[in-house]
N, C-alpha and C positions, 0 to 999 in steps of 0.2 A: 900191104898192110900187114902181113905177116911178124913183122917187125914193130909193127906199132899197136897189133891187137894185143889184148890183155883178156887171157882165161881166168874165168871164176868158175864155180859151183852154181850159184844161183843170178848172178847178174849178167843180162845179155848187153849185146852189142857196143862192148866195151872197147876202149881204144884211146892212145894217146895220141896227142896233136904235134908232139916232139919227133925231129926230126922232118918236116916239111919243109921245101923251101921257098925263099922268097925272090921277089924279083932280081932285089938289087944281089945276089949271091949269098945272103945270109941264110939260117935256118934257125927253126922253134928249137929251143931247148928240149931235150926229152924228161918228162916228169915231172912237167908241170902243170899241164891244162888237160884233163881226162874230160870226154865225154863217154855217156853211156844211157842203157836204158834205165828204169825205177829200181831202187833199191831193197824194193820190199820182201823180195826171195833172198838178198842176202845172207850167207849162211856164216857161223863162226869163222871159219877156214877164210871165208872174203874179207869178213872184217878185219882179220889179222893181218893180209896180203895188203889191203888198201892201209890201213896204219903204218905196217913195219916197212914192206919195199915203196910205196908210192906216197908215204909221209903226207896224208891226206890230210889237208885242215881245214877245209872248206868245201860244204855240199850245198850246190844250188838246186833247188828244187822247182821246175817251170811248171806243172802241173797245178789243176784247179782246186780248189778247197775241197772238193767232192772226192776226185783223185785220191787227192792226198789221205783222207779220212779211211776210205776204202782199202786203200793200199799203204799203211805209212812206212816209210823207208825204215830198213834196220841199218843205218849207217852207224860208222863206228861213233861212240857216244864222245870221243875228245874232240874229234872236227864239228866245227861250226856248221849250223843247219839254218840256210834260211830259204825259207819260201816266197818265190816271186812268180807268182803265174802271169801267164801272156796273156792268156783271158779270164774273165772275170767268173764264167759260166761254162757249161759245156758247150762245145762245138762239136758236133758228129763228124766223122771222119779224122780228127785232129785230136781231141780228146778221149780218154775210152774211160770213160763212167761205167761200173758195173750193170747199171740200167741202160746202159746203151749199147746192148750186144748187135753180132753181127747181123741180124734181121734188120733192126732198125736203121742202123746205116745203109743196109740195100736199100730199105724202103726208100729213105730220102734220096739215096744217091750223091754224094755229096761232090760237088766239081774241085778238085783238088788244086789246081791252078787257080781259079779263084781264091779260094782259102789262103793261099800262099800270095797270091795279090793281096788281099784284105791284111793278114798280119802284118806285112812291110809297111802300109799305106795307111792304115786307120787309126787316128791320132791315140786312143788307147792302146792300143797294141804296140803302138812305136814309143811310146812312153815306158810301157812294160818290159816289152825287149830292151830299152837303151839302158832303164833302169838293171835288167841281169847282165847285160853287156859290162856295165860300169862297175858292178861288184866282181867282175871278176879282173879288170883290167886294175881295180885298186887295192886287188887281195897282197898279202904281202908274201910274195913268193918265199922268201928266205923261210916261213913257218912250214914250209911245205907246199903242198898243190893243191888245184881246185877244182872238184867235179860238179860237172852240171848235166842234168837230164830232163826228161819229159816223162813219157810213160814206155812209148818205144826208143826213146833215142833215137827219133828221126825226123819231125818235123819242127816244133818247136827249139828243139835241143840241137838239129839241125841248122837253123837258120842262127841260133846264137853264135855258133861255130862260126856260119859263113860269115858274119859281123867281125868277129876276132880277126879271123883268118885276112878278111879283108883289111884290116888295120896294120895287121903286120906286115902286108905288102905281097901274100900271095897269090898268084895269078887267079883267075876264074878257073881255067882247065883243072888245077890243081884242087882248086875246092870243091867242084864238079866231082871231081875223082873221091874224092874223100864223101862227099853225101852219098854217093852211090855203094858206098861201100857197107852201108846198113843192108843192101839187098842178100849178102856172104849168110847173114844171117836171117832176113825176115824173109826170103823167097820161099822157103818149107813152110812156115807159119801160113803165108798168102795163100797158098794151094791148098792147104788144110781148110782155111775156110772158104774158098771158093767151090772145093767140091763138097763141104758140107752143106752151101746155100742150093746146090743141086738137088743133091739129097733132097733135103727139104721142100723140094719142088719150085723152088725160086725160077726167076728167069735168067739168063743170060746175064743180062743187063745188071740185074740185081745183084748176082754172084760175081761179075766182075769190077764193080763198083767196091765192094768187100775187100776183094783181092787186092785192088790198086788202092785201097786205104792203108795197106800194111805194106808198102813198097815205097820207097823211095824212086821217082822219075826225072828223069833230066827237065821234062816239060814242066813241074815243078818247078823247081830252082829256074828255070829259065824265065818261066811269069814273074818271078821275086825280083830279078832280074830287070825284066822288062820295063814292072810297073817302077822301080828304082830310077831306071834310065829316064823315063818319060817326065822324071818333076824334078830330077837332080842333076847338075852337069857332069858330075864325078861320086865316084863312091865316098871319100872323103868329105864331099859336101852333106854326105847323106848322113853319114855318122853325126859330125858337126850338128847339123840343123835337122835333121829327122829322129835322130835319136837321142840329139840334147846331150853329145859326150863331150866334154870341155877340150880341145887341143892338148893343153899340159898333159891332161891323164892319157891321152891314147900316146904320147910321147914319152910319158914314164912306163907306159906298158910295155911297149916295143924295144925299151931299154933293157927292162928286167927280164923277157923273155927270149930275144935274139941273140944270137951269138955267130 
């Protein structure tokens, strides 16, 4: 991770997918596919790094309309900005609108495994996720890199990365390892919310639910893979039929980013 981690002043959980190996012995070119948490706190220095070092050409924002209005991205002005929400409205445990605070998440006690299954199986989610994946795949990489994010850079952002890495032929072990790297950033935040809930007099189960909503867990992604495997013969079929991605688009994407 150290070689792929991107350090910023205000942007959290940022990394480059470049360098990850594929099953056929190739690897993803560096400096093309970037993922992160939201860009609302991006500083002037962060924007300069994105523009000059990473040649950022496109930002895909997976957050809800409310999330975007409450925490507008501060991306470089010369980068194209495309909001493509996975969900049309708030989903406690996944989206992070300001009126959905830690206590509300704990009271609802979201089942994260069920939410991941929902994101890869429900028709509206599949269409939106497929649109976002297609937007990355169709990007003109000669113009620079593309970055996608949600709020924490974990769930929606993570699943988009899963689809792209799967299309590129990265095996599930490597995909899982990349997904879990979010915890290098979020474990301290998750623990802070957990202890805060206990101090506020909430139950252990409520506090744990909030902590878990900020963590990447293997069981979440395992559930998404299981839901796909139950319905489709393989991941390639899911990409084509579940996310409506044309084979030619996938092939061109692989050609553009694999070395």
